[in-house]
C-alpha beads as a LAMMPS data file, in Angstrom:
LAMMPS data file: protein, C-alpha beads

108 atoms
107 bonds

1 atom types
1 bond types

-500.0 500.0 xlo xhi
-500.0 500.0 ylo yhi
-500.0 500.0 zlo zhi

Masses

1 110.0

Atoms # bond

1 1 1 -17.969 -299.522 -121.199
2 1 1 -20.577 -301.682 -122.847
3 1 1 -22.628 -303.811 -120.517
4 1 1 -24.873 -306.576 -121.831
5 1 1 -28.347 -306.407 -120.375
6 1 1 -29.469 -309.537 -118.420
7 1 1 -32.410 -311.662 -119.270
8 1 1 -35.446 -310.995 -117.071
9 1 1 -36.820 -314.575 -117.701
10 1 1 -40.480 -314.799 -118.641
11 1 1 -41.326 -311.223 -118.042
12 1 1 -43.625 -309.584 -120.663
13 1 1 -42.159 -306.910 -122.854
14 1 1 -42.395 -303.323 -121.683
15 1 1 -45.001 -301.095 -123.282
16 1 1 -43.318 -298.534 -125.524
17 1 1 -45.186 -295.225 -126.092
18 1 1 -45.319 -294.105 -129.649
19 1 1 -42.369 -291.994 -130.568
20 1 1 -40.448 -292.923 -127.480
21 1 1 -36.764 -294.080 -127.369
22 1 1 -36.052 -297.151 -125.315
23 1 1 -33.075 -298.698 -123.522
24 1 1 -32.796 -301.906 -121.565
25 1 1 -30.254 -301.369 -118.806
26 1 1 -28.703 -303.794 -116.424
27 1 1 -28.640 -303.197 -112.572
28 1 1 -25.049 -303.904 -111.636
29 1 1 -24.631 -302.265 -108.246
30 1 1 -24.614 -304.526 -105.241
31 1 1 -27.773 -303.133 -103.567
32 1 1 -29.824 -302.850 -106.688
33 1 1 -32.316 -299.984 -107.115
34 1 1 -32.642 -299.125 -103.471
35 1 1 -33.769 -295.775 -102.001
36 1 1 -30.588 -293.698 -102.534
37 1 1 -30.060 -295.108 -105.924
38 1 1 -33.791 -294.348 -106.827
39 1 1 -33.384 -290.841 -105.572
40 1 1 -30.247 -290.361 -107.770
41 1 1 -32.266 -291.828 -110.680
42 1 1 -35.094 -289.318 -110.142
43 1 1 -32.546 -286.482 -109.787
44 1 1 -31.123 -287.382 -113.103
45 1 1 -34.503 -287.647 -114.852
46 1 1 -35.549 -284.191 -113.393
47 1 1 -32.553 -282.568 -115.319
48 1 1 -34.698 -283.159 -118.525
49 1 1 -38.110 -282.443 -119.858
50 1 1 -38.828 -285.858 -121.408
51 1 1 -41.466 -288.141 -120.083
52 1 1 -39.650 -291.152 -118.586
53 1 1 -41.053 -294.597 -117.653
54 1 1 -39.330 -297.599 -116.148
55 1 1 -40.521 -301.164 -116.479
56 1 1 -39.433 -304.448 -114.909
57 1 1 -41.289 -307.696 -115.291
58 1 1 -44.432 -306.057 -116.598
59 1 1 -44.634 -303.320 -113.967
60 1 1 -44.299 -299.743 -115.321
61 1 1 -43.641 -296.682 -113.075
62 1 1 -42.948 -293.087 -113.791
63 1 1 -39.142 -292.171 -113.807
64 1 1 -39.809 -289.265 -111.533
65 1 1 -41.252 -291.275 -108.579
66 1 1 -38.881 -292.708 -105.946
67 1 1 -41.619 -294.816 -104.495
68 1 1 -42.577 -296.222 -107.899
69 1 1 -38.927 -297.204 -108.661
70 1 1 -38.709 -298.949 -105.304
71 1 1 -41.794 -301.129 -106.137
72 1 1 -39.949 -302.548 -109.037
73 1 1 -37.545 -304.469 -106.638
74 1 1 -34.803 -304.249 -109.258
75 1 1 -31.972 -306.150 -107.613
76 1 1 -28.529 -306.647 -108.848
77 1 1 -28.432 -308.901 -111.904
78 1 1 -31.901 -307.828 -113.267
79 1 1 -32.522 -305.296 -116.010
80 1 1 -34.982 -302.425 -116.420
81 1 1 -36.471 -301.011 -119.539
82 1 1 -36.352 -297.211 -119.632
83 1 1 -38.412 -295.253 -122.046
84 1 1 -38.090 -291.492 -122.725
85 1 1 -40.256 -289.318 -124.972
86 1 1 -39.497 -285.702 -125.691
87 1 1 -37.043 -283.235 -127.237
88 1 1 -34.154 -284.360 -124.982
89 1 1 -35.062 -288.036 -124.772
90 1 1 -31.680 -289.331 -126.126
91 1 1 -29.643 -287.176 -123.833
92 1 1 -31.893 -288.233 -120.849
93 1 1 -31.463 -291.944 -121.735
94 1 1 -27.674 -291.431 -122.085
95 1 1 -27.533 -289.806 -118.570
96 1 1 -29.568 -292.559 -116.991
97 1 1 -27.293 -295.220 -118.732
98 1 1 -24.189 -293.529 -117.418
99 1 1 -25.690 -293.354 -113.864
100 1 1 -26.362 -297.105 -113.916
101 1 1 -23.034 -297.983 -115.435
102 1 1 -21.296 -296.064 -112.728
103 1 1 -23.328 -297.944 -110.037
104 1 1 -25.239 -294.851 -108.959
105 1 1 -21.883 -293.523 -107.551
106 1 1 -21.527 -296.406 -105.136
107 1 1 -18.354 -298.396 -104.566
108 1 1 -19.961 -301.815 -105.249

Bonds

1 1 1 2
2 1 2 3
3 1 3 4
4 1 4 5
5 1 5 6
6 1 6 7
7 1 7 8
8 1 8 9
9 1 9 10
10 1 10 11
11 1 11 12
12 1 12 13
13 1 13 14
14 1 14 15
15 1 15 16
16 1 16 17
17 1 17 18
18 1 18 19
19 1 19 20
20 1 20 21
21 1 21 22
22 1 22 23
23 1 23 24
24 1 24 25
25 1 25 26
26 1 26 27
27 1 27 28
28 1 28 29
29 1 29 30
30 1 30 31
31 1 31 32
32 1 32 33
33 1 33 34
34 1 34 35
35 1 35 36
36 1 36 37
37 1 37 38
38 1 38 39
39 1 39 40
40 1 40 41
41 1 41 42
42 1 42 43
43 1 43 44
44 1 44 45
45 1 45 46
46 1 46 47
47 1 47 48
48 1 48 49
49 1 49 50
50 1 50 51
51 1 51 52
52 1 52 53
53 1 53 54
54 1 54 55
55 1 55 56
56 1 56 57
57 1 57 58
58 1 58 59
59 1 59 60
60 1 60 61
61 1 61 62
62 1 62 63
63 1 63 64
64 1 64 65
65 1 65 66
66 1 66 67
67 1 67 68
68 1 68 69
69 1 69 70
70 1 70 71
71 1 71 72
72 1 72 73
73 1 73 74
74 1 74 75
75 1 75 76
76 1 76 77
77 1 77 78
78 1 78 79
79 1 79 80
80 1 80 81
81 1 81 82
82 1 82 83
83 1 83 84
84 1 84 85
85 1 85 86
86 1 86 87
87 1 87 88
88 1 88 89
89 1 89 90
90 1 90 91
91 1 91 92
92 1 92 93
93 1 93 94
94 1 94 95
95 1 95 96
96 1 96 97
97 1 97 98
98 1 98 99
99 1 99 100
100 1 100 101
101 1 101 102
102 1 102 103
103 1 103 104
104 1 104 105
105 1 105 106
106 1 106 107
107 1 107 108
C-alpha cells in the first residue's frame, strides 16, 4: 500500500548524513508516535546495525531512543524523515516503513 507523505508546513529539511538512505514517512495511526509506538519503533531499529535518525520539523533524534522519539510530538497527519546509514540501511528503512504503514500494530 503506497501512502503519500504529508506536508510538514514550513519545517526545515532534515539533515542527511553522507551516504545515508532517506525516507519520509507519514504517521497514520490515531495516537501518533506515542510511548508504545515509540518502543516498537526502537525494537524494529534494534534488529539492524545501521545508524538511524528521525527528524520532524528541524528536530533530529536517534532512532534507538524512545524518549527522543517522544520529543518529536509526531501526531497523526504529520510525517517524519528517517535516515539510515549502514550495510542493512535499506532493509531497516523497509521494516520501519512497514511498521508505520501497519499503524504500529494498533487498530486505529
